[in-house]
MARZA-208286 format. One record per residue: x negated, y, z of N, C-alpha, C in turn; residue number from 1. Coordinates in nm, 3 decimals. Example, Ala and Ser with C-alpha at 12.3 -4.5 7.8 and 13.67 -1.06 7.14 Angstrom:
n_c1: -1.319	n_c2: -0.569	n_c3: 0.780	ca_c1: -1.230	ca_c2: -0.450	ca_c3: 0.780	c_c1: -1.320	c_c2: -0.330	c_c3: 0.780	n: 1
n_c1: -1.285	n_c2: -0.225	n_c3: 0.708	ca_c1: -1.367	ca_c2: -0.106	ca_c3: 0.714	c_c1: -1.290	c_c2: 0.003	c_c3: 0.787	n: 2
This chain:
n_c1: 1.570	n_c2: -2.296	n_c3: 0.333	ca_c1: 1.458	ca_c2: -2.231	ca_c3: 0.256	c_c1: 1.358	c_c2: -2.338	c_c3: 0.228	n: 1
n_c1: 1.323	n_c2: -2.239	n_c3: 0.099	ca_c1: 1.215	ca_c2: -2.332	ca_c3: 0.064	c_c1: 1.063	c_c2: -2.283	c_c3: 0.090	n: 2
n_c1: 0.974	n_c2: -2.374	n_c3: 0.021	ca_c1: 0.837	ca_c2: -2.351	ca_c3: 0.105	c_c1: 0.762	c_c2: -2.205	c_c3: 0.086	n: 3
n_c1: 0.830	n_c2: -2.153	n_c3: -0.044	ca_c1: 0.776	ca_c2: -2.007	ca_c3: -0.064	c_c1: 0.812	c_c2: -1.901	c_c3: 0.006	n: 4
n_c1: 0.959	n_c2: -1.919	n_c3: 0.006	ca_c1: 1.026	ca_c2: -1.824	ca_c3: 0.138	c_c1: 0.968	c_c2: -1.811	c_c3: 0.236	n: 5
n_c1: 0.943	n_c2: -1.964	n_c3: 0.281	ca_c1: 0.895	ca_c2: -1.948	ca_c3: 0.454	c_c1: 0.753	c_c2: -1.919	c_c3: 0.441	n: 6
n_c1: 0.670	n_c2: -1.911	n_c3: 0.331	ca_c1: 0.560	ca_c2: -1.889	ca_c3: 0.339	c_c1: 0.560	c_c2: -1.725	c_c3: 0.323	n: 7
n_c1: 0.633	n_c2: -1.647	n_c3: 0.285	ca_c1: 0.649	ca_c2: -1.528	ca_c3: 0.256	c_c1: 0.671	c_c2: -1.465	c_c3: 0.392	n: 8
n_c1: 0.735	n_c2: -1.529	n_c3: 0.447	ca_c1: 0.820	ca_c2: -1.473	ca_c3: 0.592	c_c1: 0.717	c_c2: -1.480	c_c3: 0.656	n: 9
n_c1: 0.655	n_c2: -1.613	n_c3: 0.671	ca_c1: 0.485	ca_c2: -1.605	ca_c3: 0.771	c_c1: 0.416	c_c2: -1.514	c_c3: 0.751	n: 10
n_c1: 0.428	n_c2: -1.486	n_c3: 0.625	ca_c1: 0.269	ca_c2: -1.400	ca_c3: 0.586	c_c1: 0.312	c_c2: -1.228	c_c3: 0.639	n: 11
n_c1: 0.466	n_c2: -1.181	n_c3: 0.646	ca_c1: 0.510	ca_c2: -1.069	ca_c3: 0.677	c_c1: 0.492	c_c2: -1.068	c_c3: 0.815	n: 12
n_c1: 0.567	n_c2: -1.187	n_c3: 0.885	ca_c1: 0.575	ca_c2: -1.171	ca_c3: 1.036	c_c1: 0.365	c_c2: -1.183	c_c3: 1.118	n: 13
n_c1: 0.293	n_c2: -1.246	n_c3: 1.028	ca_c1: 0.192	ca_c2: -1.227	ca_c3: 1.070	c_c1: 0.126	c_c2: -1.092	c_c3: 1.048	n: 14
n_c1: 0.145	n_c2: -1.055	n_c3: 0.953	ca_c1: 0.104	ca_c2: -0.916	ca_c3: 0.887	c_c1: 0.154	c_c2: -0.785	c_c3: 0.994	n: 15
n_c1: 0.289	n_c2: -0.826	n_c3: 1.050	ca_c1: 0.365	ca_c2: -0.714	ca_c3: 1.103	c_c1: 0.314	c_c2: -0.725	c_c3: 1.276	n: 16
n_c1: 0.262	n_c2: -0.870	n_c3: 1.282	ca_c1: 0.251	ca_c2: -0.894	ca_c3: 1.443	c_c1: 0.156	c_c2: -0.801	c_c3: 1.489	n: 17
n_c1: 0.047	n_c2: -0.712	n_c3: 1.410	ca_c1: -0.029	ca_c2: -0.615	ca_c3: 1.486	c_c1: 0.065	c_c2: -0.468	c_c3: 1.530	n: 18
n_c1: 0.139	n_c2: -0.465	n_c3: 1.491	ca_c1: 0.264	ca_c2: -0.398	ca_c3: 1.528	c_c1: 0.310	c_c2: -0.382	c_c3: 1.692	n: 19
n_c1: 0.247	n_c2: -0.466	n_c3: 1.710	ca_c1: 0.342	ca_c2: -0.507	ca_c3: 1.874	c_c1: 0.192	c_c2: -0.430	c_c3: 1.982	n: 20
n_c1: 0.041	n_c2: -0.461	n_c3: 1.965	ca_c1: -0.073	ca_c2: -0.370	ca_c3: 2.081	c_c1: -0.014	c_c2: -0.253	c_c3: 1.948	n: 21
n_c1: 0.015	n_c2: -0.196	n_c3: 1.906	ca_c1: -0.001	ca_c2: -0.069	ca_c3: 1.882	c_c1: 0.126	c_c2: 0.013	c_c3: 1.934	n: 22
n_c1: 0.231	n_c2: -0.045	n_c3: 1.934	ca_c1: 0.343	ca_c2: 0.015	ca_c3: 2.009	c_c1: 0.346	c_c2: -0.022	c_c3: 2.139	n: 23
n_c1: 0.284	n_c2: -0.121	n_c3: 2.213	ca_c1: 0.246	ca_c2: -0.100	ca_c3: 2.364	c_c1: 0.129	c_c2: -0.009	c_c3: 2.412	n: 24
n_c1: 0.056	n_c2: 0.044	n_c3: 2.288	ca_c1: -0.075	ca_c2: 0.134	ca_c3: 2.320	c_c1: -0.004	c_c2: 0.269	c_c3: 2.300	n: 25
n_c1: 0.010	n_c2: 0.321	n_c3: 2.236	ca_c1: 0.166	ca_c2: 0.433	ca_c3: 2.234	c_c1: 0.227	c_c2: 0.464	c_c3: 2.316	n: 26
n_c1: 0.318	n_c2: 0.353	n_c3: 2.379	ca_c1: 0.410	ca_c2: 0.319	ca_c3: 2.476	c_c1: 0.343	c_c2: 0.402	c_c3: 2.641	n: 27
n_c1: 0.229	n_c2: 0.350	n_c3: 2.630	ca_c1: 0.124	ca_c2: 0.357	ca_c3: 2.772	c_c1: -0.015	c_c2: 0.464	c_c3: 2.730	n: 28
n_c1: -0.003	n_c2: 0.529	n_c3: 2.645	ca_c1: -0.137	ca_c2: 0.604	ca_c3: 2.624	c_c1: -0.202	c_c2: 0.651	c_c3: 2.713	n: 29
n_c1: -0.115	n_c2: 0.700	n_c3: 2.819	ca_c1: -0.170	ca_c2: 0.836	ca_c3: 2.928	c_c1: -0.241	c_c2: 0.738	c_c3: 3.024	n: 30
n_c1: -0.190	n_c2: 0.592	n_c3: 3.005	ca_c1: -0.272	ca_c2: 0.493	ca_c3: 3.132	c_c1: -0.377	c_c2: 0.433	c_c3: 3.047	n: 31
n_c1: -0.421	n_c2: 0.460	n_c3: 2.926	ca_c1: -0.525	ca_c2: 0.361	ca_c3: 2.865	c_c1: -0.665	c_c2: 0.420	c_c3: 2.939	n: 32
n_c1: -0.759	n_c2: 0.373	n_c3: 2.943	ca_c1: -0.915	ca_c2: 0.403	ca_c3: 2.984	c_c1: -0.991	c_c2: 0.400	c_c3: 2.821	n: 33
n_c1: -1.066	n_c2: 0.468	n_c3: 2.849	ca_c1: -1.131	ca_c2: 0.421	ca_c3: 2.715	c_c1: -1.168	c_c2: 0.366	c_c3: 2.639	n: 34
n_c1: -1.209	n_c2: 0.223	n_c3: 2.674	ca_c1: -1.182	ca_c2: 0.082	ca_c3: 2.548	c_c1: -1.115	c_c2: 0.086	c_c3: 2.490	n: 35
n_c1: -0.991	n_c2: 0.103	n_c3: 2.559	ca_c1: -0.853	ca_c2: 0.036	ca_c3: 2.540	c_c1: -0.804	c_c2: 0.185	c_c3: 2.416	n: 36
n_c1: -0.818	n_c2: 0.295	n_c3: 2.454	ca_c1: -0.806	ca_c2: 0.366	ca_c3: 2.346	c_c1: -0.843	c_c2: 0.352	c_c3: 2.223	n: 37
n_c1: -1.021	n_c2: 0.294	n_c3: 2.226	ca_c1: -1.060	ca_c2: 0.256	ca_c3: 2.076	c_c1: -1.047	c_c2: 0.176	c_c3: 2.036	n: 38
n_c1: -1.002	n_c2: 0.055	n_c3: 2.119	ca_c1: -0.913	ca_c2: -0.042	ca_c3: 2.068	c_c1: -0.784	c_c2: -0.028	c_c3: 1.977	n: 39
n_c1: -0.715	n_c2: 0.080	n_c3: 2.059	ca_c1: -0.603	ca_c2: 0.113	ca_c3: 1.980	c_c1: -0.614	c_c2: 0.204	c_c3: 1.828	n: 40
n_c1: -0.719	n_c2: 0.257	n_c3: 1.847	ca_c1: -0.757	ca_c2: 0.299	ca_c3: 1.716	c_c1: -0.815	c_c2: 0.212	c_c3: 1.592	n: 41
n_c1: -0.898	n_c2: 0.087	n_c3: 1.694	ca_c1: -0.914	ca_c2: -0.023	ca_c3: 1.571	c_c1: -0.790	c_c2: -0.074	c_c3: 1.552	n: 42
n_c1: -0.681	n_c2: -0.108	n_c3: 1.577	ca_c1: -0.525	ca_c2: -0.202	ca_c3: 1.515	c_c1: -0.509	c_c2: -0.068	c_c3: 1.455	n: 43
n_c1: -0.522	n_c2: 0.087	n_c3: 1.537	ca_c1: -0.402	ca_c2: 0.094	ca_c3: 1.366	c_c1: -0.453	c_c2: 0.123	c_c3: 1.229	n: 44
n_c1: -0.605	n_c2: 0.111	n_c3: 1.242	ca_c1: -0.683	ca_c2: 0.177	ca_c3: 1.129	c_c1: -0.684	c_c2: -0.037	c_c3: 1.073	n: 45
n_c1: -0.702	n_c2: -0.121	n_c3: 1.115	ca_c1: -0.655	ca_c2: -0.264	ca_c3: 1.062	c_c1: -0.524	c_c2: -0.284	c_c3: 1.006	n: 46
n_c1: -0.427	n_c2: -0.186	n_c3: 1.093	ca_c1: -0.305	ca_c2: -0.241	ca_c3: 1.069	c_c1: -0.253	c_c2: -0.171	c_c3: 0.908	n: 47
n_c1: -0.299	n_c2: -0.007	n_c3: 0.923	ca_c1: -0.353	ca_c2: 0.016	ca_c3: 0.768	c_c1: -0.382	c_c2: -0.070	c_c3: 0.659	n: 48
n_c1: -0.514	n_c2: -0.135	n_c3: 0.701	ca_c1: -0.552	ca_c2: -0.222	ca_c3: 0.577	c_c1: -0.439	c_c2: -0.322	c_c3: 0.562	n: 49
n_c1: -0.426	n_c2: -0.408	n_c3: 0.679	ca_c1: -0.354	ca_c2: -0.506	ca_c3: 0.632	c_c1: -0.201	c_c2: -0.500	c_c3: 0.555	n: 50
n_c1: -0.174	n_c2: -0.387	n_c3: 0.542	ca_c1: -0.045	ca_c2: -0.332	ca_c3: 0.499	c_c1: -0.065	c_c2: -0.344	c_c3: 0.338	n: 51
n_c1: -0.203	n_c2: -0.252	n_c3: 0.344	ca_c1: -0.254	ca_c2: -0.214	ca_c3: 0.204	c_c1: -0.310	c_c2: -0.360	c_c3: 0.103	n: 52
n_c1: -0.328	n_c2: -0.464	n_c3: 0.200	ca_c1: -0.397	ca_c2: -0.567	ca_c3: 0.149	c_c1: -0.266	c_c2: -0.634	c_c3: 0.103	n: 53
n_c1: -0.188	n_c2: -0.671	n_c3: 0.211	ca_c1: -0.071	ca_c2: -0.763	ca_c3: 0.151	c_c1: 0.003	c_c2: -0.644	c_c3: 0.021	n: 54
n_c1: 0.001	n_c2: -0.519	n_c3: -0.004	ca_c1: 0.099	ca_c2: -0.475	ca_c3: -0.116	c_c1: -0.003	c_c2: -0.512	c_c3: -0.212	n: 55
n_c1: -0.136	n_c2: -0.499	n_c3: -0.171	ca_c1: -0.241	ca_c2: -0.545	ca_c3: -0.329	c_c1: -0.178	c_c2: -0.707	c_c3: -0.364	n: 56
n_c1: -0.160	n_c2: -0.810	n_c3: -0.277	ca_c1: -0.130	ca_c2: -0.898	ca_c3: -0.299	c_c1: -0.016	c_c2: -0.953	c_c3: -0.395	n: 57
n_c1: 0.116	n_c2: -0.835	n_c3: -0.349	ca_c1: 0.231	ca_c2: -0.845	ca_c3: -0.383	c_c1: 0.213	c_c2: -0.777	c_c3: -0.544	n: 58
n_c1: 0.114	n_c2: -0.689	n_c3: -0.544	ca_c1: 0.092	ca_c2: -0.655	ca_c3: -0.720	c_c1: 0.057	c_c2: -0.716	c_c3: -0.769	n: 59
n_c1: -0.025	n_c2: -0.838	n_c3: -0.711	ca_c1: -0.117	ca_c2: -0.924	ca_c3: -0.790	c_c1: -0.291	c_c2: -0.837	c_c3: -0.841	n: 60
n_c1: -0.291	n_c2: -0.747	n_c3: -0.729	ca_c1: -0.461	ca_c2: -0.668	ca_c3: -0.784	c_c1: -0.490	c_c2: -0.757	c_c3: -0.662	n: 61
n_c1: -0.631	n_c2: -0.784	n_c3: -0.706	ca_c1: -0.742	ca_c2: -0.839	ca_c3: -0.649	c_c1: -0.759	c_c2: -0.793	c_c3: -0.543	n: 62
n_c1: -0.743	n_c2: -0.836	n_c3: -0.375	ca_c1: -0.790	ca_c2: -0.759	ca_c3: -0.301	c_c1: -0.863	c_c2: -0.813	c_c3: -0.179	n: 63
n_c1: -0.992	n_c2: -0.904	n_c3: -0.253	ca_c1: -1.082	ca_c2: -0.976	ca_c3: -0.195	c_c1: -1.206	c_c2: -0.864	c_c3: -0.131	n: 64
n_c1: -1.238	n_c2: -0.770	n_c3: -0.262	ca_c1: -1.354	ca_c2: -0.654	ca_c3: -0.181	c_c1: -1.282	c_c2: -0.584	c_c3: -0.055	n: 65
n_c1: -1.174	n_c2: -0.576	n_c3: -0.059	ca_c1: -1.063	ca_c2: -0.499	ca_c3: 0.049	c_c1: -1.106	c_c2: -0.561	c_c3: 0.181	n: 66
n_c1: -1.107	n_c2: -0.704	n_c3: 0.134	ca_c1: -1.114	ca_c2: -0.826	ca_c3: 0.264	c_c1: -1.265	c_c2: -0.818	c_c3: 0.293	n: 67
n_c1: -1.344	n_c2: -0.796	n_c3: 0.206	ca_c1: -1.510	ca_c2: -0.803	ca_c3: 0.255	c_c1: -1.554	c_c2: -0.703	c_c3: 0.314	n: 68
n_c1: -1.500	n_c2: -0.566	n_c3: 0.285	ca_c1: -1.523	ca_c2: -0.460	ca_c3: 0.358	c_c1: -1.436	c_c2: -0.426	c_c3: 0.462	n: 69
n_c1: -1.344	n_c2: -0.530	n_c3: 0.507	ca_c1: -1.272	ca_c2: -0.520	ca_c3: 0.612	c_c1: -1.363	c_c2: -0.584	c_c3: 0.749	n: 70
n_c1: -1.407	n_c2: -0.685	n_c3: 0.688	ca_c1: -1.455	ca_c2: -0.800	ca_c3: 0.778	c_c1: -1.611	c_c2: -0.720	c_c3: 0.859	n: 71
n_c1: -1.673	n_c2: -0.635	n_c3: 0.699	ca_c1: -1.750	ca_c2: -0.564	ca_c3: 0.786	c_c1: -1.734	c_c2: -0.453	c_c3: 0.840	n: 72
n_c1: -1.663	n_c2: -0.355	n_c3: 0.854	ca_c1: -1.588	ca_c2: -0.281	ca_c3: 0.918	c_c1: -1.543	c_c2: -0.356	c_c3: 1.075	n: 73
n_c1: -1.496	n_c2: -0.444	n_c3: 1.064	ca_c1: -1.474	ca_c2: -0.516	ca_c3: 1.180	c_c1: -1.611	c_c2: -0.516	c_c3: 1.287	n: 74
n_c1: -1.696	n_c2: -0.576	n_c3: 1.251	ca_c1: -1.813	ca_c2: -0.642	ca_c3: 1.263	c_c1: -1.841	c_c2: -0.498	c_c3: 1.350	n: 75
n_c1: -1.906	n_c2: -0.437	n_c3: 1.251	ca_c1: -1.967	ca_c2: -0.288	ca_c3: 1.295	c_c1: -1.883	c_c2: -0.213	c_c3: 1.409	n: 76
n_c1: -1.760	n_c2: -0.209	n_c3: 1.411	ca_c1: -1.704	ca_c2: -0.155	ca_c3: 1.543	c_c1: -1.701	c_c2: -0.251	c_c3: 1.665	n: 77
n_c1: -1.660	n_c2: -0.371	n_c3: 1.635	ca_c1: -1.686	ca_c2: -0.416	ca_c3: 1.755	c_c1: -1.803	c_c2: -0.460	c_c3: 1.813	n: 78
n_c1: -1.925	n_c2: -0.446	n_c3: 1.732	ca_c1: -2.052	ca_c2: -0.427	ca_c3: 1.796	c_c1: -2.118	c_c2: -0.251	c_c3: 1.841	n: 79
n_c1: -2.018	n_c2: -0.228	n_c3: 1.798	ca_c1: -2.055	ca_c2: -0.093	ca_c3: 1.854	c_c1: -1.996	c_c2: -0.067	c_c3: 1.982	n: 80
n_c1: -1.870	n_c2: -0.148	n_c3: 2.033	ca_c1: -1.776	ca_c2: -0.155	ca_c3: 2.131	c_c1: -1.862	c_c2: -0.272	c_c3: 2.258	n: 81
n_c1: -1.894	n_c2: -0.328	n_c3: 2.168	ca_c1: -2.013	ca_c2: -0.409	ca_c3: 2.279	c_c1: -2.153	c_c2: -0.350	c_c3: 2.306	n: 82
n_c1: -2.227	n_c2: -0.271	n_c3: 2.254	ca_c1: -2.357	ca_c2: -0.191	ca_c3: 2.238	c_c1: -2.326	c_c2: -0.099	c_c3: 2.359	n: 83
n_c1: -2.228	n_c2: -0.026	n_c3: 2.373	ca_c1: -2.136	ca_c2: 0.058	ca_c3: 2.480	c_c1: -2.153	c_c2: 0.048	c_c3: 2.611	n: 84
n_c1: -2.053	n_c2: -0.105	n_c3: 2.619	ca_c1: -2.014	ca_c2: -0.143	ca_c3: 2.751	c_c1: -2.116	c_c2: -0.239	c_c3: 2.788	n: 85
n_c1: -2.242	n_c2: -0.305	n_c3: 2.769	ca_c1: -2.357	ca_c2: -0.411	ca_c3: 2.799	c_c1: -2.480	c_c2: -0.296	c_c3: 2.832	n: 86
n_c1: -2.487	n_c2: -0.359	n_c3: 2.913	ca_c1: -2.615	ca_c2: -0.292	ca_c3: 2.995	c_c1: -2.766	c_c2: -0.333	c_c3: 2.957	n: 87
n_c1: -2.754	n_c2: -0.516	n_c3: 2.919	ca_c1: -2.871	ca_c2: -0.577	ca_c3: 2.928	c_c1: -2.922	c_c2: -0.523	c_c3: 2.821	n: 88
n_c1: -3.088	n_c2: -0.486	n_c3: 2.805	ca_c1: -3.176	ca_c2: -0.403	ca_c3: 2.679	c_c1: -3.179	c_c2: -0.589	c_c3: 2.612	n: 89
n_c1: -3.194	n_c2: -0.668	n_c3: 2.648	ca_c1: -3.171	ca_c2: -0.820	ca_c3: 2.555	c_c1: -3.094	c_c2: -0.771	c_c3: 2.455	n: 90
n_c1: -2.948	n_c2: -0.832	n_c3: 2.553	ca_c1: -2.821	ca_c2: -0.809	ca_c3: 2.462	c_c1: -2.823	c_c2: -0.700	c_c3: 2.399	n: 91
n_c1: -2.848	n_c2: -0.558	n_c3: 2.389	ca_c1: -2.807	ca_c2: -0.447	ca_c3: 2.306	c_c1: -2.930	c_c2: -0.470	c_c3: 2.170	n: 92
n_c1: -3.035	n_c2: -0.476	n_c3: 2.210	ca_c1: -3.140	ca_c2: -0.510	ca_c3: 2.077	c_c1: -3.079	c_c2: -0.646	c_c3: 1.977	n: 93
n_c1: -3.048	n_c2: -0.750	n_c3: 2.066	ca_c1: -2.958	ca_c2: -0.851	ca_c3: 1.969	c_c1: -2.827	c_c2: -0.760	c_c3: 1.881	n: 94
n_c1: -2.763	n_c2: -0.700	n_c3: 1.965	ca_c1: -2.647	ca_c2: -0.653	ca_c3: 1.920	c_c1: -2.737	c_c2: -0.580	c_c3: 1.743	n: 95
n_c1: -2.821	n_c2: -0.503	n_c3: 1.779	ca_c1: -2.855	ca_c2: -0.401	ca_c3: 1.671	c_c1: -2.917	c_c2: -0.489	c_c3: 1.573	n: 96
n_c1: -2.984	n_c2: -0.603	n_c3: 1.629	ca_c1: -3.059	ca_c2: -0.663	ca_c3: 1.494	c_c1: -2.969	c_c2: -0.748	c_c3: 1.443	n: 97
n_c1: -2.844	n_c2: -0.781	n_c3: 1.519	ca_c1: -2.760	ca_c2: -0.894	ca_c3: 1.398	c_c1: -2.657	c_c2: -0.783	c_c3: 1.342	n: 98
n_c1: -2.632	n_c2: -0.703	n_c3: 1.327	ca_c1: -2.571	ca_c2: -0.572	ca_c3: 1.267	c_c1: -2.648	c_c2: -0.565	c_c3: 1.177	n: 99
n_c1: -2.772	n_c2: -0.543	n_c3: 1.128	ca_c1: -2.863	ca_c2: -0.530	ca_c3: 1.065	c_c1: -2.883	c_c2: -0.605	c_c3: 0.931	n: 100
n_c1: -2.922	n_c2: -0.716	n_c3: 1.038	ca_c1: -2.831	ca_c2: -0.886	ca_c3: 0.954	c_c1: -2.724	c_c2: -0.903	c_c3: 0.920	n: 101
n_c1: -2.637	n_c2: -0.860	n_c3: 0.942	ca_c1: -2.498	ca_c2: -0.880	ca_c3: 0.872	c_c1: -2.455	c_c2: -0.802	c_c3: 0.775	n: 102
n_c1: -2.555	n_c2: -0.678	n_c3: 0.776	ca_c1: -2.530	ca_c2: -0.594	ca_c3: 0.684	c_c1: -2.596	c_c2: -0.596	c_c3: 0.574	n: 103
n_c1: -2.700	n_c2: -0.664	n_c3: 0.623	ca_c1: -2.794	ca_c2: -0.678	ca_c3: 0.496	c_c1: -2.716	c_c2: -0.823	c_c3: 0.418	n: 104
n_c1: -2.654	n_c2: -0.912	n_c3: 0.462	ca_c1: -2.589	ca_c2: -1.063	ca_c3: 0.451	c_c1: -2.480	c_c2: -0.965	c_c3: 0.373	n: 105
n_c1: -2.407	n_c2: -0.930	n_c3: 0.446	ca_c1: -2.282	ca_c2: -0.857	ca_c3: 0.331	c_c1: -2.308	c_c2: -0.832	c_c3: 0.189	n: 106
n_c1: -2.403	n_c2: -0.724	n_c3: 0.225	ca_c1: -2.489	ca_c2: -0.638	ca_c3: 0.069	c_c1: -2.457	c_c2: -0.785	c_c3: -0.016	n: 107
n_c1: -2.556	n_c2: -0.846	n_c3: 0.015	ca_c1: -2.599	ca_c2: -1.011	ca_c3: -0.074	c_c1: -2.448	c_c2: -1.069	c_c3: -0.143	n: 108
n_c1: -2.362	n_c2: -1.057	n_c3: -0.020	ca_c1: -2.220	ca_c2: -1.149	ca_c3: -0.083	c_c1: -2.140	c_c2: -1.069	c_c3: -0.157	n: 109
n_c1: -2.147	n_c2: -0.937	n_c3: -0.102	ca_c1: -2.061	ca_c2: -0.847	ca_c3: -0.174	c_c1: -2.093	c_c2: -0.878	c_c3: -0.383	n: 110
């Protein structure tokens, strides 16, 4: 195999690896607790984005704006999960302030 074929194979395996937790989540959905169901939704959303980004790359379409938007969505989603499960007022306000800072920073970076 040449290096380009190896690269494409590794990219496909990496993009497809998200299907493992999604399959496990669907298989055991009735036993999942609240946070696990939210993480399953997270994995499904980002699998959709990952496959769209890969498709765009294969067709020569600039996919960097999608990556920027994806990182913003990931941060907000994970901050929301942490905010729900952390009880410390100090940590919760840190999550809020860091989210605001990240949103502002992302706006300038786009």
